[in-house]
PASEBA-1860 file (N, C-alpha, C; in nm, 3 decimals):
! residues 128
1> XXXXXXXX> 1.242/-0.048/-1.214/1.101/-0.082/-1.199/1.022/0.001/-1.300 ~ 0.954/-0.063/-1.392/0.871/0.007/-1.489/0.731/0.023/-1.431 ~ 0.694/0.147/-1.406/0.564/0.177/-1.347/0.489/0.267/-1.443 ~ 0.371/0.226/-1.481/0.294/0.303/-1.579/0.194/0.396/-1.512 ~ 0.153/0.496/-1.589/0.051/0.591/-1.545/-0.074/0.514/-1.503 ~ -0.131/0.554/-1.391/-0.248/0.484/-1.338/-0.212/0.377/-1.237 ~ -0.083/0.349/-1.223/-0.040/0.251/-1.124/-0.057/0.304/-0.982 ~ -0.107/0.219/-0.895/-0.118/0.254/-0.753/-0.001/0.185/-0.683
9> XXXXXXXX> 0.082/0.266/-0.618/0.204/0.215/-0.556/0.206/0.249/-0.408 ~ 0.291/0.179/-0.334/0.317/0.215/-0.195/0.456/0.278/-0.193 ~ 0.466/0.395/-0.129/0.588/0.473/-0.135/0.608/0.548/-0.004 ~ 0.733/0.581/0.026/0.759/0.673/0.136/0.731/0.813/0.083 ~ 0.615/0.866/0.121/0.567/0.994/0.069/0.609/1.103/0.165 ~ 0.680/1.206/0.118/0.726/1.312/0.209/0.610/1.392/0.266 ~ 0.621/1.427/0.394/0.525/1.518/0.455/0.554/1.660/0.408 ~ 0.461/1.750/0.431/0.476/1.886/0.381/0.597/1.958/0.440
17> XXXXXXXX> 0.649/1.910/0.554/0.769/1.972/0.611/0.896/1.931/0.536 ~ 0.885/1.834/0.445/0.995/1.780/0.364/1.107/1.720/0.448 ~ 1.081/1.696/0.575/1.180/1.636/0.663/1.142/1.492/0.694 ~ 1.016/1.470/0.722/0.969/1.336/0.756/0.886/1.279/0.641 ~ 0.863/1.149/0.647/0.782/1.085/0.544/0.701/0.973/0.607 ~ 0.603/0.928/0.532/0.515/0.822/0.579/0.490/0.726/0.463 ~ 0.491/0.598/0.490/0.463/0.501/0.385/0.313/0.502/0.358 ~ 0.278/0.527/0.233/0.136/0.538/0.198/0.117/0.508/0.050
25> XXXXXXXX> -0.008/0.487/0.010/-0.033/0.465/-0.133/-0.028/0.597/-0.209 ~ 0.006/0.586/-0.336/0.010/0.702/-0.424/-0.022/0.655/-0.566 ~ -0.063/0.749/-0.649/-0.100/0.718/-0.787/0.002/0.777/-0.883 ~ 0.050/0.698/-0.977/0.141/0.748/-1.080/0.061/0.835/-1.176 ~ 0.099/0.963/-1.188/0.024/1.055/-1.273/0.105/1.105/-1.393 ~ 0.231/1.069/-1.403/0.311/1.117/-1.516/0.281/1.036/-1.641 ~ 0.308/1.096/-1.755/0.288/1.029/-1.884/0.385/0.912/-1.897 ~ 0.339/0.804/-1.960/0.424/0.688/-1.980/0.545/0.720/-2.067
33> XXXXXXXX> 0.531/0.815/-2.157/0.640/0.848/-2.250/0.717/0.973/-2.207 ~ 0.714/1.009/-2.080/0.782/1.129/-2.032/0.932/1.122/-2.060 ~ 0.996/1.011/-2.035/1.136/0.984/-2.073/1.232/1.098/-2.042 ~ 1.240/1.136/-1.915/1.333/1.242/-1.876/1.476/1.192/-1.862 ~ 1.493/1.061/-1.856/1.626/1.006/-1.833/1.663/1.002/-1.686 ~ 1.572/1.046/-1.602/1.595/1.046/-1.458/1.513/0.934/-1.394 ~ 1.568/0.866/-1.293/1.497/0.756/-1.228/1.396/0.805/-1.124 ~ 1.300/0.882/-1.170/1.202/0.941/-1.079/1.063/0.931/-1.138
41> XXXXXXXX> 0.963/0.954/-1.054/0.824/0.940/-1.098/0.739/1.045/-1.026 ~ 0.638/1.097/-1.098/0.543/1.194/-1.041/0.424/1.119/-0.983 ~ 0.393/1.147/-0.857/0.288/1.077/-0.785/0.189/1.173/-0.722 ~ 0.064/1.128/-0.710/-0.039/1.200/-0.634/-0.065/1.120/-0.506 ~ -0.070/1.190/-0.396/-0.098/1.128/-0.266/-0.235/1.063/-0.266 ~ -0.247/0.950/-0.198/-0.377/0.887/-0.174/-0.394/0.879/-0.023 ~ -0.508/0.923/0.026/-0.536/0.921/0.170/-0.666/0.846/0.197 ~ -0.674/0.787/0.314/-0.798/0.722/0.357/-0.883/0.818/0.441
49> XXXXXXXX> -0.835/0.940/0.460/-0.908/1.042/0.535/-1.019/1.098/0.446 ~ -1.139/1.044/0.459/-1.250/1.082/0.371/-1.299/1.224/0.396 ~ -1.256/1.286/0.505/-1.289/1.427/0.529/-1.224/1.518/0.425 ~ -1.129/1.465/0.352/-1.059/1.545/0.251/-1.126/1.538/0.114 ~ -1.240/1.473/0.106/-1.314/1.462/-0.021/-1.385/1.593/-0.051 ~ -1.473/1.589/-0.148/-1.558/1.704/-0.184/-1.480/1.827/-0.225 ~ -1.380/1.807/-0.309/-1.305/1.917/-0.367/-1.274/1.879/-0.510 ~ -1.275/1.975/-0.600/-1.256/1.946/-0.743/-1.119/1.887/-0.776
57> XXXXXXXX> -1.023/1.901/-0.686/-0.890/1.847/-0.712/-0.873/1.706/-0.654 ~ -0.982/1.648/-0.604/-0.972/1.518/-0.538/-1.070/1.418/-0.597 ~ -1.029/1.292/-0.600/-1.108/1.186/-0.661/-1.134/1.078/-0.557 ~ -1.261/1.048/-0.535/-1.302/0.946/-0.439/-1.296/0.809/-0.505 ~ -1.229/0.715/-0.442/-1.222/0.577/-0.489/-1.296/0.490/-0.388 ~ -1.408/0.436/-0.430/-1.490/0.351/-0.343/-1.444/0.206/-0.362 ~ -1.406/0.143/-0.255/-1.345/0.011/-0.259/-1.435/-0.096/-0.318 ~ -1.567/-0.085/-0.299/-1.657/-0.192/-0.346/-1.701/-0.174/-0.491
65> XXXXXXXX> -1.623/-0.097/-0.569/-1.648/-0.084/-0.713/-1.538/-0.161/-0.788 ~ -1.560/-0.182/-0.918/-1.456/-0.248/-0.999/-1.325/-0.169/-0.992 ~ -1.337/-0.035/-1.003/-1.218/0.050/-0.997/-1.148/0.037/-0.862 ~ -1.226/0.036/-0.755/-1.169/0.023/-0.621/-1.097/-0.109/-0.602 ~ -1.158/-0.216/-0.650/-1.094/-0.348/-0.637/-0.966/-0.355/-0.720 ~ -0.966/-0.297/-0.839/-0.848/-0.300/-0.925/-0.733/-0.217/-0.868 ~ -0.767/-0.118/-0.785/-0.666/-0.027/-0.731/-0.572/-0.095/-0.631 ~ -0.618/-0.202/-0.568/-0.537/-0.267/-0.466/-0.538/-0.196/-0.332
73> XXXXXXXX> -0.617/-0.090/-0.321/-0.627/-0.018/-0.194/-0.704/-0.102/-0.093 ~ -0.684/-0.076/0.035/-0.749/-0.155/0.140/-0.874/-0.090/0.195 ~ -0.898/0.035/0.160/-1.013/0.107/0.214/-1.056/0.216/0.115 ~ -1.178/0.266/0.130/-1.220/0.380/0.050/-1.114/0.489/0.065 ~ -1.082/0.556/-0.044/-0.969/0.649/-0.042/-0.995/0.771/-0.129 ~ -0.912/0.871/-0.110/-0.918/0.995/-0.187/-0.783/1.015/-0.256 ~ -0.786/1.032/-0.389/-0.666/1.070/-0.463/-0.660/1.222/-0.460 ~ -0.549/1.275/-0.413/-0.535/1.420/-0.395/-0.441/1.476/-0.503
81> XXXXXXXX> -0.500/1.525/-0.613/-0.416/1.579/-0.719/-0.362/1.718/-0.685 ~ -0.400/1.769/-0.568/-0.341/1.893/-0.519/-0.222/1.864/-0.427 ~ -0.181/1.738/-0.420/-0.065/1.698/-0.341/0.019/1.604/-0.426 ~ 0.103/1.665/-0.510/0.186/1.594/-0.608/0.331/1.602/-0.564 ~ 0.403/1.493/-0.583/0.545/1.491/-0.547/0.622/1.411/-0.652 ~ 0.749/1.446/-0.669/0.841/1.368/-0.752/0.930/1.288/-0.658 ~ 0.931/1.157/-0.675/1.016/1.072/-0.590/1.104/0.984/-0.678 ~ 1.215/0.941/-0.622/1.300/0.844/-0.691/1.226/0.711/-0.699
89> XXXXXXXX> 1.243/0.642/-0.809/1.178/0.512/-0.825/1.217/0.415/-0.713 ~ 1.337/0.431/-0.658/1.383/0.342/-0.551/1.303/0.361/-0.422 ~ 1.229/0.472/-0.410/1.145/0.496/-0.292/1.013/0.419/-0.299 ~ 0.983/0.363/-0.416/0.859/0.287/-0.432/0.879/0.148/-0.375 ~ 0.795/0.116/-0.279/0.803/-0.011/-0.207/0.742/-0.125/-0.288 ~ 0.623/-0.100/-0.344/0.554/-0.205/-0.419/0.443/-0.145/-0.504 ~ 0.398/-0.224/-0.600/0.283/-0.186/-0.682/0.162/-0.258/-0.623 ~ 0.059/-0.180/-0.589/-0.061/-0.237/-0.526/-0.166/-0.278/-0.629
97> XXXXXXXX> -0.178/-0.199/-0.735/-0.281/-0.222/-0.836/-0.276/-0.112/-0.939 ~ -0.393/-0.086/-1.000/-0.396/0.018/-1.102/-0.537/0.069/-1.116 ~ -0.549/0.196/-1.157/-0.679/0.254/-1.187/-0.705/0.233/-1.335 ~ -0.808/0.158/-1.371/-0.834/0.130/-1.512/-0.884/0.252/-1.590 ~ -0.943/0.349/-1.521/-0.997/0.468/-1.588/-0.942/0.591/-1.518 ~ -0.867/0.672/-1.592/-0.802/0.790/-1.533/-0.878/0.920/-1.563 ~ -0.999/0.912/-1.621/-1.069/1.035/-1.661/-1.096/1.128/-1.543 ~ -1.144/1.076/-1.431/-1.171/1.161/-1.314/-1.042/1.223/-1.261
105> XXXXXXXX> -0.934/1.146/-1.264/-0.804/1.198/-1.221/-0.757/1.307/-1.317 ~ -0.773/1.284/-1.447/-0.736/1.386/-1.546/-0.811/1.516/-1.521 ~ -0.941/1.505/-1.494/-1.023/1.624/-1.466/-0.973/1.696/-1.341 ~ -0.941/1.619/-1.238/-0.892/1.678/-1.113/-0.756/1.745/-1.134 ~ -0.669/1.682/-1.214/-0.539/1.744/-1.244/-0.557/1.875/-1.320 ~ -0.651/1.876/-1.415/-0.679/2.000/-1.488/-0.720/2.111/-1.392 ~ -0.803/2.076/-1.294/-0.845/2.175/-1.195/-0.727/2.220/-1.110 ~ -0.649/2.126/-1.061/-0.537/2.159/-0.972/-0.434/2.249/-1.039
113> XXXXXXXX> -0.411/2.228/-1.167/-0.309/2.304/-1.238/-0.368/2.409/-1.332 ~ -0.499/2.430/-1.322/-0.571/2.529/-1.402/-0.538/2.513/-1.551 ~ -0.552/2.390/-1.599/-0.516/2.358/-1.737/-0.632/2.368/-1.835 ~ -0.755/2.377/-1.789/-0.868/2.380/-1.882/-0.855/2.490/-1.984 ~ -0.828/2.614/-1.940/-0.815/2.725/-2.034/-0.697/2.706/-2.126 ~ -0.585/2.662/-2.071/-0.465/2.644/-2.152/-0.487/2.539/-2.260 ~ -0.553/2.429/-2.226/-0.580/2.324/-2.324/-0.676/2.375/-2.431 ~ -0.782/2.444/-2.389/-0.877/2.499/-2.485/-0.809/2.598/-2.578
121> XXXXXXXX> -0.725/2.686/-2.523/-0.652/2.782/-2.605/-0.562/2.711/-2.705 ~ -0.491/2.608/-2.660/-0.402/2.533/-2.747/-0.482/2.467/-2.859 ~ -0.593/2.404/-2.822/-0.676/2.335/-2.922/-0.737/2.433/-3.022 ~ -0.757/2.557/-2.981/-0.813/2.659/-3.070/-0.706/2.741/-3.140 ~ -0.579/2.702/-3.125/-0.471/2.770/-3.195/-0.429/2.901/-3.134 ~ -0.470/2.928/-3.011/-0.431/3.052/-2.943/-0.306/3.027/-2.862 ~ -0.225/3.130/-2.847/-0.108/3.120/-2.759/-0.092/3.252/-2.685 ~ -0.022/3.246/-2.572/-0.001/3.367/-2.492/0.117/3.444/-2.542
END
């Protein structure tokens, strides 16, 4: 199954105990050209629990917008870039839709992984 970055998929997403899982939507966040040779994909959890919004690592998707409709989600949702998992492609149940604009997700990922400074340093020719 070829799944591109920005794809919204339904997957058995592991719970934090790593013992149980729940079928839920998730967003493909890995680069399209990652090419690790492994049949796996990096995903960000998507939740309909709107109480989890209002954090720099999370992106609100409102269903009645163009982006929300394109996502294939059934309700307003939160993409949680602070909840990332690697799963086998065979765990993906279906593709629901796609996010046409990943800028807010990119910003949230930068916050979650503290990449702003690293990217700026790289762009300015600095290294650690």
